[in-house]
VMD Tcl script that builds the backbone (N, CA, C; Angstrom):
set m [mol new atoms 438]
animate dup $m
set s [atomselect $m all]
$s set {name element resname resid chain x y z} {
  {N N UNK 1 A -1.249 140.446 30.476}
  {CA C UNK 1 A -1.861 140.312 28.899}
  {C C UNK 1 A -2.010 138.765 28.092}
  {N N UNK 2 A -3.674 138.864 28.237}
  {CA C UNK 2 A -4.141 137.441 27.281}
  {C C UNK 2 A -3.841 137.824 26.431}
  {N N UNK 3 A -3.161 136.718 25.133}
  {CA C UNK 3 A -2.961 136.840 23.288}
  {C C UNK 3 A -4.509 136.922 22.740}
  {N N UNK 4 A -4.401 137.845 22.004}
  {CA C UNK 4 A -5.509 138.122 21.475}
  {C C UNK 4 A -5.177 137.191 19.985}
  {N N UNK 5 A -6.463 136.442 19.632}
  {CA C UNK 5 A -6.386 135.518 18.354}
  {C C UNK 5 A -7.323 135.921 17.203}
  {N N UNK 6 A -7.213 136.632 16.113}
  {CA C UNK 6 A -7.769 136.480 15.559}
  {C C UNK 6 A -7.967 135.809 13.923}
  {N N UNK 7 A -9.376 134.627 14.565}
  {CA C UNK 7 A -9.096 133.902 13.508}
  {C C UNK 7 A -9.544 134.116 11.913}
  {N N UNK 8 A -9.769 135.536 11.386}
  {CA C UNK 8 A -10.200 135.817 10.063}
  {C C UNK 8 A -9.485 135.064 8.623}
  {N N UNK 9 A -10.210 134.990 7.813}
  {CA C UNK 9 A -8.589 134.936 6.561}
  {C C UNK 9 A -9.583 135.300 5.226}
  {N N UNK 10 A -8.571 134.181 4.440}
  {CA C UNK 10 A -9.153 134.219 2.956}
  {C C UNK 10 A -9.983 132.794 2.550}
  {N N UNK 11 A -10.230 132.101 3.649}
  {CA C UNK 11 A -10.179 130.664 3.323}
  {C C UNK 11 A -10.583 129.936 4.375}
  {N N UNK 12 A -11.338 128.918 3.883}
  {CA C UNK 12 A -12.217 128.667 5.164}
  {C C UNK 12 A -11.659 126.890 5.014}
  {N N UNK 13 A -11.651 126.523 6.095}
  {CA C UNK 13 A -11.378 124.609 6.402}
  {C C UNK 13 A -13.401 124.348 6.573}
  {N N UNK 14 A -14.413 123.182 5.569}
  {CA C UNK 14 A -15.206 122.767 5.895}
  {C C UNK 14 A -14.778 121.847 7.331}
  {N N UNK 15 A -15.403 122.481 8.242}
  {CA C UNK 15 A -15.114 122.041 9.678}
  {C C UNK 15 A -15.597 120.957 10.397}
  {N N UNK 16 A -16.652 119.836 9.370}
  {CA C UNK 16 A -17.021 118.657 9.414}
  {C C UNK 16 A -15.379 117.342 8.831}
  {N N UNK 17 A -14.930 117.961 8.403}
  {CA C UNK 17 A -13.435 117.479 8.243}
  {C C UNK 17 A -12.088 117.471 9.231}
  {N N UNK 18 A -12.778 117.958 10.465}
  {CA C UNK 18 A -12.095 117.300 11.542}
  {C C UNK 18 A -12.578 116.028 12.088}
  {N N UNK 19 A -11.099 115.982 12.864}
  {CA C UNK 19 A -11.998 114.745 13.758}
  {C C UNK 19 A -12.709 113.940 14.838}
  {N N UNK 20 A -12.614 115.880 15.143}
  {CA C UNK 20 A -13.342 116.303 16.487}
  {C C UNK 20 A -13.127 117.822 16.946}
  {N N UNK 21 A -14.325 118.315 17.225}
  {CA C UNK 21 A -14.809 120.026 17.716}
  {C C UNK 21 A -15.307 120.527 18.834}
  {N N UNK 22 A -15.622 120.983 19.095}
  {CA C UNK 22 A -16.816 120.995 20.304}
  {C C UNK 22 A -17.385 122.543 19.347}
  {N N UNK 23 A -17.201 122.856 17.674}
  {CA C UNK 23 A -18.275 123.119 17.181}
  {C C UNK 23 A -18.506 121.997 15.890}
  {N N UNK 24 A -20.158 122.234 15.450}
  {CA C UNK 24 A -20.717 121.351 15.033}
  {C C UNK 24 A -21.004 120.282 15.369}
  {N N UNK 25 A -22.199 119.445 14.885}
  {CA C UNK 25 A -23.072 118.457 15.499}
  {C C UNK 25 A -22.006 116.975 15.406}
  {N N UNK 26 A -21.577 116.477 15.889}
  {CA C UNK 26 A -20.784 115.069 15.204}
  {C C UNK 26 A -21.088 114.791 14.493}
  {N N UNK 27 A -22.351 114.143 14.956}
  {CA C UNK 27 A -23.184 112.803 14.005}
  {C C UNK 27 A -23.365 113.650 13.070}
  {N N UNK 28 A -22.279 114.085 11.681}
  {CA C UNK 28 A -22.460 115.567 10.946}
  {C C UNK 28 A -20.945 114.994 10.146}
  {N N UNK 29 A -20.078 115.030 10.954}
  {CA C UNK 29 A -17.996 115.120 10.393}
  {C C UNK 29 A -18.592 113.831 9.781}
  {N N UNK 30 A -17.666 113.729 8.793}
  {CA C UNK 30 A -17.176 113.157 8.303}
  {C C UNK 30 A -15.276 111.879 8.561}
  {N N UNK 31 A -15.864 111.219 9.360}
  {CA C UNK 31 A -14.989 110.055 10.535}
  {C C UNK 31 A -13.994 109.272 9.401}
  {N N UNK 32 A -14.389 108.461 8.114}
  {CA C UNK 32 A -14.030 108.394 7.473}
  {C C UNK 32 A -14.050 108.473 5.899}
  {N N UNK 33 A -13.619 107.866 4.711}
  {CA C UNK 33 A -13.479 108.754 3.021}
  {C C UNK 33 A -14.863 107.849 3.086}
  {N N UNK 34 A -15.234 106.549 3.852}
  {CA C UNK 34 A -17.087 106.139 2.776}
  {C C UNK 34 A -17.703 107.233 3.816}
  {N N UNK 35 A -17.016 108.565 4.665}
  {CA C UNK 35 A -18.768 108.625 5.037}
  {C C UNK 35 A -18.680 110.108 4.070}
  {N N UNK 36 A -17.844 110.087 3.068}
  {CA C UNK 36 A -18.178 111.254 2.238}
  {C C UNK 36 A -19.040 111.063 0.474}
  {N N UNK 37 A -19.862 110.234 0.733}
  {CA C UNK 37 A -21.285 109.681 -0.359}
  {C C UNK 37 A -21.016 110.224 -1.606}
  {N N UNK 38 A -20.560 111.762 -1.906}
  {CA C UNK 38 A -21.007 112.398 -2.576}
  {C C UNK 38 A -19.254 113.508 -2.751}
  {N N UNK 39 A -18.311 112.233 -3.247}
  {CA C UNK 39 A -16.943 113.536 -3.072}
  {C C UNK 39 A -16.941 114.693 -4.336}
  {N N UNK 40 A -17.129 114.238 -5.195}
  {CA C UNK 40 A -17.311 115.492 -6.053}
  {C C UNK 40 A -18.346 116.832 -6.323}
  {N N UNK 41 A -18.955 116.832 -5.183}
  {CA C UNK 41 A -20.059 118.039 -4.481}
  {C C UNK 41 A -19.562 117.959 -2.231}
  {N N UNK 42 A -18.536 117.499 -2.234}
  {CA C UNK 42 A -18.480 117.871 -0.792}
  {C C UNK 42 A -17.720 118.802 -0.769}
  {N N UNK 43 A -17.721 120.230 -0.076}
  {CA C UNK 43 A -16.495 121.291 0.176}
  {C C UNK 43 A -15.902 120.481 0.803}
  {N N UNK 44 A -14.390 120.951 0.827}
  {CA C UNK 44 A -13.306 120.481 1.682}
  {C C UNK 44 A -12.588 122.263 2.281}
  {N N UNK 45 A -12.132 122.834 1.168}
  {CA C UNK 45 A -11.754 124.385 1.490}
  {C C UNK 45 A -11.922 125.469 0.191}
  {N N UNK 46 A -12.629 126.113 0.903}
  {CA C UNK 46 A -13.557 126.959 -0.053}
  {C C UNK 46 A -13.216 128.577 0.144}
  {N N UNK 47 A -12.652 129.643 -0.918}
  {CA C UNK 47 A -13.028 131.207 -0.282}
  {C C UNK 47 A -14.365 131.735 1.069}
  {N N UNK 48 A -13.854 132.429 2.023}
  {CA C UNK 48 A -14.135 132.833 3.580}
  {C C UNK 48 A -13.906 133.986 3.709}
  {N N UNK 49 A -14.346 134.266 4.996}
  {CA C UNK 49 A -13.978 135.328 5.673}
  {C C UNK 49 A -13.486 134.687 7.029}
  {N N UNK 50 A -13.314 133.456 7.162}
  {CA C UNK 50 A -13.478 133.191 8.604}
  {C C UNK 50 A -12.221 131.771 8.523}
  {N N UNK 51 A -11.808 131.122 9.299}
  {CA C UNK 51 A -10.425 130.061 9.112}
  {C C UNK 51 A -11.355 128.435 9.146}
  {N N UNK 52 A -12.607 128.698 9.912}
  {CA C UNK 52 A -13.069 127.347 9.269}
  {C C UNK 52 A -14.521 127.505 9.289}
  {N N UNK 53 A -15.346 126.557 9.346}
  {CA C UNK 53 A -17.215 126.422 9.193}
  {C C UNK 53 A -18.072 125.421 9.961}
  {N N UNK 54 A -18.896 125.272 9.648}
  {CA C UNK 54 A -20.035 124.346 9.714}
  {C C UNK 54 A -21.201 124.762 9.433}
  {N N UNK 55 A -21.557 124.917 8.104}
  {CA C UNK 55 A -22.974 125.164 7.414}
  {C C UNK 55 A -24.015 124.268 7.697}
  {N N UNK 56 A -25.171 124.542 7.778}
  {CA C UNK 56 A -25.957 123.763 8.074}
  {C C UNK 56 A -27.356 124.783 6.959}
  {N N UNK 57 A -27.796 123.155 6.060}
  {CA C UNK 57 A -28.865 123.647 5.038}
  {C C UNK 57 A -30.298 124.489 5.689}
  {N N UNK 58 A -29.968 125.231 6.680}
  {CA C UNK 58 A -31.270 126.339 6.880}
  {C C UNK 58 A -29.884 127.763 7.300}
  {N N UNK 59 A -28.926 128.193 6.780}
  {CA C UNK 59 A -27.409 129.096 6.922}
  {C C UNK 59 A -28.460 129.906 6.292}
  {N N UNK 60 A -28.535 130.784 6.470}
  {CA C UNK 60 A -28.839 132.136 5.264}
  {C C UNK 60 A -27.715 132.814 5.003}
  {N N UNK 61 A -27.799 133.696 3.192}
  {CA C UNK 61 A -26.351 134.369 2.826}
  {C C UNK 61 A -26.309 135.558 4.130}
  {N N UNK 62 A -24.921 135.584 3.643}
  {CA C UNK 62 A -24.241 137.161 4.066}
  {C C UNK 62 A -25.097 138.695 4.444}
  {N N UNK 63 A -25.330 139.100 4.615}
  {CA C UNK 63 A -26.498 140.508 4.462}
  {C C UNK 63 A -25.189 141.518 4.273}
  {N N UNK 64 A -23.515 141.448 4.709}
  {CA C UNK 64 A -22.706 142.907 3.873}
  {C C UNK 64 A -21.645 142.075 3.278}
  {N N UNK 65 A -21.411 142.770 1.946}
  {CA C UNK 65 A -20.500 142.363 1.349}
  {C C UNK 65 A -18.736 142.389 2.076}
  {N N UNK 66 A -18.886 143.309 3.251}
  {CA C UNK 66 A -17.527 143.594 3.777}
  {C C UNK 66 A -17.037 142.207 4.986}
  {N N UNK 67 A -17.954 141.737 5.856}
  {CA C UNK 67 A -17.889 140.937 6.620}
  {C C UNK 67 A -18.526 140.318 6.723}
  {N N UNK 68 A -19.877 139.502 5.988}
  {CA C UNK 68 A -20.401 138.073 6.219}
  {C C UNK 68 A -21.450 138.778 7.336}
  {N N UNK 69 A -21.279 138.268 8.301}
  {CA C UNK 69 A -22.068 138.409 9.310}
  {C C UNK 69 A -21.890 138.287 9.957}
  {N N UNK 70 A -21.526 138.691 12.258}
  {CA C UNK 70 A -21.257 138.395 12.950}
  {C C UNK 70 A -20.157 137.749 13.098}
  {N N UNK 71 A -18.672 137.967 13.943}
  {CA C UNK 71 A -17.810 136.157 13.535}
  {C C UNK 71 A -18.804 136.074 15.131}
  {N N UNK 72 A -18.514 134.820 15.867}
  {CA C UNK 72 A -17.427 133.659 14.752}
  {C C UNK 72 A -19.088 132.580 14.179}
  {N N UNK 73 A -20.141 132.848 14.433}
  {CA C UNK 73 A -21.530 132.416 13.983}
  {C C UNK 73 A -21.390 132.652 12.391}
  {N N UNK 74 A -22.386 131.662 12.130}
  {CA C UNK 74 A -23.121 131.790 10.058}
  {C C UNK 74 A -22.782 131.080 9.574}
  {N N UNK 75 A -22.281 130.055 9.784}
  {CA C UNK 75 A -22.221 128.806 9.001}
  {C C UNK 75 A -21.842 129.313 7.189}
  {N N UNK 76 A -22.493 129.410 6.159}
  {CA C UNK 76 A -22.973 129.758 5.265}
  {C C UNK 76 A -22.534 131.455 4.923}
  {N N UNK 77 A -22.988 131.861 6.285}
  {CA C UNK 77 A -22.730 133.781 5.689}
  {C C UNK 77 A -21.137 134.016 5.836}
  {N N UNK 78 A -19.999 133.002 6.530}
  {CA C UNK 78 A -19.102 133.567 6.086}
  {C C UNK 78 A -18.309 132.886 4.548}
  {N N UNK 79 A -19.549 132.361 4.202}
  {CA C UNK 79 A -18.742 131.867 3.156}
  {C C UNK 79 A -19.451 132.582 1.870}
  {N N UNK 80 A -20.404 132.402 1.685}
  {CA C UNK 80 A -21.290 132.810 1.062}
  {C C UNK 80 A -21.186 134.383 0.709}
  {N N UNK 81 A -20.309 134.512 0.693}
  {CA C UNK 81 A -19.651 135.741 0.145}
  {C C UNK 81 A -19.004 136.603 -1.821}
  {N N UNK 82 A -19.420 137.172 -2.031}
  {CA C UNK 82 A -19.355 137.421 -3.662}
  {C C UNK 82 A -17.488 137.581 -3.879}
  {N N UNK 83 A -16.870 137.082 -3.943}
  {CA C UNK 83 A -15.471 137.048 -4.232}
  {C C UNK 83 A -14.999 137.219 -5.520}
  {N N UNK 84 A -15.925 136.364 -6.729}
  {CA C UNK 84 A -15.710 136.344 -8.043}
  {C C UNK 84 A -16.728 136.318 -8.901}
  {N N UNK 85 A -16.636 137.119 -10.237}
  {CA C UNK 85 A -17.848 137.448 -11.304}
  {C C UNK 85 A -18.653 138.499 -10.710}
  {N N UNK 86 A -18.171 139.162 -9.915}
  {CA C UNK 86 A -18.664 140.486 -9.092}
  {C C UNK 86 A -18.535 141.752 -9.204}
  {N N UNK 87 A -19.379 142.727 -10.158}
  {CA C UNK 87 A -18.671 144.191 -10.173}
  {C C UNK 87 A -19.119 145.024 -9.353}
  {N N UNK 88 A -18.427 144.541 -7.993}
  {CA C UNK 88 A -18.650 145.632 -6.786}
  {C C UNK 88 A -18.288 147.007 -7.262}
  {N N UNK 89 A -19.692 148.195 -6.842}
  {CA C UNK 89 A -19.092 149.151 -7.341}
  {C C UNK 89 A -18.758 149.951 -5.992}
  {N N UNK 90 A -18.063 150.822 -5.233}
  {CA C UNK 90 A -18.174 151.561 -4.324}
  {C C UNK 90 A -18.999 151.790 -3.373}
  {N N UNK 91 A -20.313 151.893 -3.956}
  {CA C UNK 91 A -21.597 152.107 -3.039}
  {C C UNK 91 A -22.091 150.809 -2.772}
  {N N UNK 92 A -21.751 149.728 -2.750}
  {CA C UNK 92 A -22.275 148.037 -2.784}
  {C C UNK 92 A -21.932 147.631 -1.565}
  {N N UNK 93 A -22.286 147.613 -0.111}
  {CA C UNK 93 A -22.182 147.245 0.411}
  {C C UNK 93 A -23.294 145.975 1.311}
  {N N UNK 94 A -24.102 145.932 0.942}
  {CA C UNK 94 A -25.391 145.125 1.530}
  {C C UNK 94 A -25.758 143.654 0.754}
  {N N UNK 95 A -25.953 142.888 0.716}
  {CA C UNK 95 A -27.038 141.674 0.060}
  {C C UNK 95 A -28.143 141.985 0.457}
  {N N UNK 96 A -29.433 141.898 -0.195}
  {CA C UNK 96 A -30.346 141.409 -0.397}
  {C C UNK 96 A -30.545 139.814 -0.695}
  {N N UNK 97 A -31.087 139.599 0.584}
  {CA C UNK 97 A -31.132 138.066 0.842}
  {C C UNK 97 A -32.402 137.297 -0.096}
  {N N UNK 98 A -33.318 138.183 0.109}
  {CA C UNK 98 A -34.161 138.190 -1.429}
  {C C UNK 98 A -34.677 137.888 -2.512}
  {N N UNK 99 A -33.191 138.898 -2.969}
  {CA C UNK 99 A -32.595 138.913 -4.589}
  {C C UNK 99 A -31.742 137.487 -4.595}
  {N N UNK 100 A -31.931 136.675 -6.152}
  {CA C UNK 100 A -30.365 136.370 -6.801}
  {C C UNK 100 A -28.861 136.598 -5.880}
  {N N UNK 101 A -28.471 135.896 -5.611}
  {CA C UNK 101 A -27.457 136.287 -4.712}
  {C C UNK 101 A -26.022 136.734 -5.735}
  {N N UNK 102 A -25.345 138.140 -5.415}
  {CA C UNK 102 A -24.046 137.683 -6.709}
  {C C UNK 102 A -22.838 137.105 -6.775}
  {N N UNK 103 A -22.022 136.957 -7.633}
  {CA C UNK 103 A -20.524 136.510 -7.541}
  {C C UNK 103 A -20.308 135.041 -7.435}
  {N N UNK 104 A -19.222 134.516 -7.046}
  {CA C UNK 104 A -19.146 133.261 -6.741}
  {C C UNK 104 A -18.114 133.086 -5.628}
  {N N UNK 105 A -17.674 132.024 -5.654}
  {CA C UNK 105 A -16.613 131.541 -4.757}
  {C C UNK 105 A -15.898 129.960 -4.889}
  {N N UNK 106 A -14.655 129.792 -4.738}
  {CA C UNK 106 A -13.461 128.839 -5.208}
  {C C UNK 106 A -13.662 127.928 -4.046}
  {N N UNK 107 A -13.921 126.395 -4.754}
  {CA C UNK 107 A -13.434 126.086 -4.047}
  {C C UNK 107 A -13.345 124.289 -4.247}
  {N N UNK 108 A -12.686 123.944 -2.998}
  {CA C UNK 108 A -11.330 122.613 -3.603}
  {C C UNK 108 A -13.123 121.684 -3.216}
  {N N UNK 109 A -13.393 120.587 -3.664}
  {CA C UNK 109 A -13.974 119.369 -3.592}
  {C C UNK 109 A -13.067 118.386 -3.076}
  {N N UNK 110 A -14.103 117.347 -1.926}
  {CA C UNK 110 A -13.065 115.840 -1.261}
  {C C UNK 110 A -12.527 115.412 -2.332}
  {N N UNK 111 A -12.899 115.617 -3.702}
  {CA C UNK 111 A -11.656 114.572 -4.817}
  {C C UNK 111 A -10.883 115.229 -5.158}
  {N N UNK 112 A -10.524 116.340 -4.553}
  {CA C UNK 112 A -9.050 117.583 -5.287}
  {C C UNK 112 A -9.596 118.592 -6.633}
  {N N UNK 113 A -11.084 117.997 -6.441}
  {CA C UNK 113 A -11.197 119.393 -8.312}
  {C C UNK 113 A -11.282 120.796 -7.415}
  {N N UNK 114 A -11.363 121.664 -7.902}
  {CA C UNK 114 A -10.925 123.257 -7.378}
  {C C UNK 114 A -12.217 123.643 -8.549}
  {N N UNK 115 A -13.141 124.370 -8.605}
  {CA C UNK 115 A -14.201 125.037 -9.188}
  {C C UNK 115 A -14.568 126.393 -8.459}
  {N N UNK 116 A -15.137 127.027 -9.217}
  {CA C UNK 116 A -15.780 128.690 -8.937}
  {C C UNK 116 A -17.407 128.217 -9.081}
  {N N UNK 117 A -18.016 128.556 -7.717}
  {CA C UNK 117 A -19.109 127.380 -7.347}
  {C C UNK 117 A -20.042 129.510 -7.227}
  {N N UNK 118 A -21.094 129.502 -7.968}
  {CA C UNK 118 A -22.356 130.849 -7.476}
  {C C UNK 118 A -22.643 130.523 -6.380}
  {N N UNK 119 A -23.021 131.537 -5.631}
  {CA C UNK 119 A -23.326 131.173 -4.592}
  {C C UNK 119 A -24.082 131.185 -4.300}
  {N N UNK 120 A -24.872 131.676 -5.131}
  {CA C UNK 120 A -26.629 130.812 -5.030}
  {C C UNK 120 A -26.941 129.147 -5.273}
  {N N UNK 121 A -25.846 128.607 -5.467}
  {CA C UNK 121 A -25.320 126.671 -5.560}
  {C C UNK 121 A -24.631 126.654 -4.886}
  {N N UNK 122 A -23.683 127.236 -2.974}
  {CA C UNK 122 A -24.149 126.555 -1.945}
  {C C UNK 122 A -24.581 125.854 -1.375}
  {N N UNK 123 A -26.179 125.829 -1.476}
  {CA C UNK 123 A -26.766 125.328 -1.137}
  {C C UNK 123 A -27.358 123.896 -1.285}
  {N N UNK 124 A -26.292 124.037 -2.057}
  {CA C UNK 124 A -26.877 122.208 -3.394}
  {C C UNK 124 A -25.543 121.696 -3.181}
  {N N UNK 125 A -24.891 121.970 -2.291}
  {CA C UNK 125 A -23.828 120.591 -2.027}
  {C C UNK 125 A -23.586 120.445 -0.650}
  {N N UNK 126 A -22.730 119.120 -0.634}
  {CA C UNK 126 A -22.836 118.461 0.502}
  {C C UNK 126 A -21.604 118.763 1.546}
  {N N UNK 127 A -22.315 119.527 2.984}
  {CA C UNK 127 A -21.549 120.320 3.533}
  {C C UNK 127 A -20.937 119.438 4.597}
  {N N UNK 128 A -21.651 118.541 5.192}
  {CA C UNK 128 A -21.741 117.429 5.519}
  {C C UNK 128 A -22.621 116.202 5.872}
  {N N UNK 129 A -21.943 115.100 6.126}
  {CA C UNK 129 A -22.162 113.754 5.387}
  {C C UNK 129 A -24.126 113.111 6.049}
  {N N UNK 130 A -24.524 113.975 6.368}
  {CA C UNK 130 A -26.171 114.456 6.826}
  {C C UNK 130 A -27.184 114.655 6.000}
  {N N UNK 131 A -26.100 116.088 5.034}
  {CA C UNK 131 A -26.420 116.715 4.099}
  {C C UNK 131 A -27.600 116.729 3.625}
  {N N UNK 132 A -28.806 117.408 3.766}
  {CA C UNK 132 A -29.849 117.451 2.969}
  {C C UNK 132 A -30.314 118.815 2.119}
  {N N UNK 133 A -29.762 118.907 1.007}
  {CA C UNK 133 A -30.433 120.188 0.542}
  {C C UNK 133 A -31.666 120.701 0.711}
  {N N UNK 134 A -32.241 122.232 1.012}
  {CA C UNK 134 A -32.787 122.780 0.928}
  {C C UNK 134 A -34.219 122.415 -0.405}
  {N N UNK 135 A -35.173 122.540 -0.229}
  {CA C UNK 135 A -35.739 123.130 -1.374}
  {C C UNK 135 A -35.537 124.397 -1.924}
  {N N UNK 136 A -35.088 125.318 -1.930}
  {CA C UNK 136 A -35.087 126.674 -1.873}
  {C C UNK 136 A -33.957 127.090 -1.159}
  {N N UNK 137 A -32.944 128.173 -1.661}
  {CA C UNK 137 A -31.852 128.649 -0.024}
  {C C UNK 137 A -32.895 129.797 0.685}
  {N N UNK 138 A -32.014 129.412 1.743}
  {CA C UNK 138 A -32.985 130.481 2.814}
  {C C UNK 138 A -33.011 131.342 3.034}
  {N N UNK 139 A -33.633 132.757 3.167}
  {CA C UNK 139 A -34.079 134.124 2.927}
  {C C UNK 139 A -34.360 134.136 1.837}
  {N N UNK 140 A -34.744 133.444 0.385}
  {CA C UNK 140 A -35.758 133.639 -0.631}
  {C C UNK 140 A -37.105 133.747 -0.460}
  {N N UNK 141 A -37.628 135.159 -0.696}
  {CA C UNK 141 A -39.371 135.186 -0.387}
  {C C UNK 141 A -40.123 133.581 -0.442}
  {N N UNK 142 A -41.577 133.710 0.488}
  {CA C UNK 142 A -42.314 132.457 0.183}
  {C C UNK 142 A -43.182 132.865 -1.182}
  {N N UNK 143 A -43.062 132.068 -1.840}
  {CA C UNK 143 A -43.878 132.163 -3.276}
  {C C UNK 143 A -45.045 131.797 -2.791}
  {N N UNK 144 A -45.812 133.624 -3.656}
  {CA C UNK 144 A -47.383 134.104 -3.205}
  {C C UNK 144 A -48.697 133.160 -4.228}
  {N N UNK 145 A -49.045 132.095 -3.227}
  {CA C UNK 145 A -50.058 130.948 -4.326}
  {C C UNK 145 A -51.846 132.622 -4.680}
  {N N UNK 146 A -51.789 132.281 -5.947}
  {CA C UNK 146 A -52.312 133.886 -6.497}
  {C C UNK 146 A -53.494 132.624 -7.324}
}
mol reanalyze $m
mol bondsrecalc $m
mol representation Tube
mol addrep $m
């Protein structure tokens, strides 16, 4: 009988810091220190529900407080789970991506400082070396023209 592996955890490594991986686009990996243009805005280690993640600017946030999205996919859905500054009631289970996201996560950055980052701000960070922050967080409603 084969061994089962459970890669769920409480913290994740930013997968773009691996030197090689079958996940993520290799052109986005941080191969040398000079690839890290914004060390104070580049996450290295973060509160999450999986051991590693390869976020993309198009990632939508999680829809459930309990387990993010179906594993192993999801990039920022593994990370954008309210861990801090969030008064969760026993009945709150779902997150509405069309509303402001509640709470925050702790992030260790490439320059080694740690800070609590509001979930809404996660898309403004530089998760890989070619990251271009989106104009607005994926999942927010399109502004209507009046």
